[in-house]
N, C-alpha and C positions, 0 to 999 in steps of 0.2 A: 919452554915456559916463558911467559912475558915478564918483564922486569919493570920496576918503578922508574928506572932511568928511561926505558923505552916509552913508557906512558907519558913522561914529561916532555917528550918530543912531539907529541900529537897535537894537531891544531884543528882538523876538520871533524865535523860530526861523524861522518862515515868512518873515519879512522878510529874513533873511539869504539864504535860498534864492531868493526872488524877486529880490533885489538882484543876485545872481550869475546869474540866469536859469537856475537849475538845476531839473530835475524831481525830485520827491521823493514818497514815499508819505505822504500826509497822516496816515494812521492810525499809521504808525511814528513820525513826528515827534510826534504827539499823545501817544503812550505813552512815548516815550523822550526827550521834550523836555529835561528837566533834565539828563540824562546827556550828551546831544548838546551842549548849550550849555556844560556844564562842561568837557568834553574840548576843544571848539572854543576856549573861552576860554583853556585851558592852552596850547594850541598857538600862538595868536596873541599871547599874552603874551610868548612867547620871541622874537618878531620885532620889529624896530624899523626905521624908515625908513633908519637908518644901515647896517643889515645889507644893504640893497639899493642901496647907492651913491646914496641920496637919491631913488630912483625910486619915486614913489607908485604907478605902474602895476605895477611888479614886486611891491611890497608887497601890493597888492590881488590880484594873481595868486596870491601865497603864501596869502593869506587864503582865496581860493576853493579852492585845493588843500587847505588844512587842513579846511575844511568838508566837501569831498567825501570826503576821507580818513576823517574821523570818521563821516560818514553811512554810507559803504560798510562800515565795520567793524560798525556796528549793523545794517545791512541784512543782513550776512552772519552775524548771530547773536551778535555780541559781547555779553557780559553783564559789567558791572562786578562785581568781587569784593566781598564784604562788607567787607573791609578798606578798599577804595577808597571805599565809601559811608560807612562810619563815620569814616574819616579826616577828612572835612569837619567833623564835629562836634567834633573835638579842637581846632580853630582857633577862637579867640575872635572873636566878632562885635562890632562897635561898638554902643554904646548909641544910642538914637534921636537924640540931639543930635549925636553924632559922624557919623552917617550923612549928615546934612544940612549938616555943617560941615567945612571943611578945616582948622580950627584945632586940633582935638583929636586927638592921636595918643598921648597918655600912657595907658598901661595900668597901673593900680595893682593890680588883682587880677582873677582870673578865677573866676567862679562860675556853674556850669550853662551853660558855653559862651558867656557874655556878659561883657564886661569892664566894670570900673568906671573911668570916666575921672576925671582930676584937675581938670577944668574947673569943678567945682562945680555943674554942671547935673545935675538929676536930679528924679525924681518922689518925692514923699513921700506915703504913705498913712497916714492916722490912723484 
């Protein structure tokens, strides 16, 4: 049986489908990978183990349902709107240092979709 810890190590769309032993169209997943993972991520972000009375099995069942639901929407022709796609660019992304560090969360300014952190890390080009 698959565990929550194993689930948390997955990164690729195909790994999620294989983890839940779900059949999928490889071509559809290849073409819509980003959108499937984004919608799936939004759905699983809303759930916590507390939502399921501490049951890891129920949480994994919800994750499987979420993946199936998202996949079926795309299989049935769902196309994200331009607003949904461009909305992701309005959110600042962390700098390279912040991506690998849990210590930096301060955003001083946003320029071109990337934030400037106040940790003093950064690259200088002369």
